[in-house]
C-alpha positions in Angstrom: -15.2 4.1 63.2 -14.2 2.8 66.6 -11.9 4.9 68.6 -8.3 3.8 68.5 -5.1 5.1 70.2 -1.6 5.3 68.9 -0.7 2.7 71.4 -3.1 0.3 69.7 -1.6 1.1 66.3 1.8 0.5 67.7 0.8 -2.8 69.3 -0.7 -4.0 66.0 2.4 -3.1 64.1 4.7 -4.8 66.6 2.6 -7.9 67.5 0.2 -8.5 64.7 2.2 -7.4 61.6 5.5 -8.2 63.3 4.6 -11.9 63.4 2.6 -12.1 60.2 5.1 -13.6 57.9 6.1 -16.2 60.4 2.6 -17.0 61.2 1.8 -17.5 57.5 4.9 -19.6 56.9 3.9 -21.8 59.9 0.6 -22.8 58.2 0.4 -26.1 56.3 0.7 -25.8 52.5 -3.0 -26.5 52.2 -4.0 -23.9 54.7 -1.7 -21.4 53.0 -3.4 -22.1 49.6 -6.9 -21.9 51.1 -6.1 -18.6 52.9 -4.7 -17.0 49.7 -7.7 -18.2 47.7 -10.1 -16.8 50.2 -8.1 -13.5 50.2 -8.1 -13.3 46.4 -4.4 -13.5 45.8 -2.4 -16.0 43.7 0.5 -16.2 46.2 1.9 -14.7 49.4 4.2 -12.5 47.3 1.2 -10.7 45.8 -0.5 -10.3 49.3 2.7 -8.8 50.7 3.0 -6.5 47.7 -0.6 -5.3 48.4 0.1 -4.8 52.2 3.4 -3.0 51.6 2.0 -0.7 48.9 -0.8 0.4 51.1 1.5 1.1 53.9 3.7 3.2 51.6 0.7 5.2 50.5 -0.3 5.7 54.1 3.2 6.9 55.0 3.1 9.2 52.0 -0.2 10.7 52.9 0.5 11.0 56.7 3.9 12.6 56.2 2.4 14.9 53.6 -0.3 16.0 56.1 2.4 16.5 58.8 4.6 18.5 56.5 1.8 20.6 55.0 -1.5 21.0 56.8 -3.0 21.9 53.4 -1.8 18.7 51.9 -4.4 17.2 49.6 -4.5 13.5 48.7 -6.6 11.8 46.0 -8.8 8.9 46.7 -7.5 5.9 44.8 -9.6 3.3 43.1 -8.9 0.3 45.4 -9.1 -2.5 42.8 -6.8 -0.6 40.3 -4.4 0.4 43.0 -4.2 -3.2 44.2 -3.4 -4.4 40.7 -0.7 -1.8 40.3 0.9 -2.8 43.6 1.0 -6.5 42.5 2.6 -5.5 39.2 5.0 -3.1 40.8 6.5 -5.8 43.0 6.1 -8.8 40.6 9.8 -8.8 39.7 11.0 -8.5 43.2 12.5 -11.6 44.8 10.7 -13.1 47.8 13.8 -12.1 49.9 13.7 -8.5 48.8 10.0 -8.1 49.3 10.2 -9.6 52.8 13.0 -7.2 53.7 11.0 -4.3 52.2 8.0 -5.4 54.2 10.1 -5.2 57.4 11.7 -1.8 56.4 8.3 -0.2 55.7 6.9 -1.7 58.8 9.8 -0.1 60.7 9.1 3.2 59.0 5.6 3.1 60.2 6.7 2.1 63.7 9.0 5.1 63.7 6.3 7.4 62.5 3.8 6.3 65.1 6.4 6.6 67.8 7.1 10.2 66.9 3.3 11.2 66.7 1.7 12.9 69.7 -1.5 11.3 70.8 -3.3 14.4 69.6 -2.5 13.3 66.0 -5.4 10.9 66.4 -7.7 13.9 66.4 -6.8 14.6 62.8 -9.3 12.6 60.9 -7.1 11.9 57.9 -4.2 10.7 60.0 -6.3 8.6 62.2 -8.3 7.1 59.4 -5.1 6.1 57.5 -3.5 4.6 60.5 -6.5 2.6 61.5 -7.3 1.5 58.0 -3.7 0.6 57.0 -2.6 -1.0 60.3 -5.6 -2.2 62.4 -8.3 -2.9 59.9 -6.0 -4.1 57.3 -4.7 -6.8 59.7 -8.3 -7.7 60.4 -9.0 -8.0 56.7 -6.1 -10.4 56.2 -6.4 -12.2 59.5 -4.6 -15.6 59.3 -6.3 -18.8 60.5 
């Protein structure tokens, strides 16, 4: 795994994820449809549910580690967890999910702002931040 800094995580949260919804909405309807098909999601709502759910899980794990160095987290089956997330947020309105997306992004920004750079030496914290923030944006990179 490449070396990343908290600054890079913060930049990705602020710039990449901070503009993600607007960038998607600026795409033509055909480009939106093609992108979502390529990503394996029926609609943008499901993609946001997937993103937010993984952010929530990352927040849970990282705060668990910070609160208790002996904290143990269980590896999740990715496909099953993704399905659970889509179902969890299915009844949410688009407006509520977009607001939640921003609230969880703000919570991540707050967490990262409070972390000392030395937190990146903790393999679990570093791996969750890199996977949830940087690599996840790369996985769902918009055209």
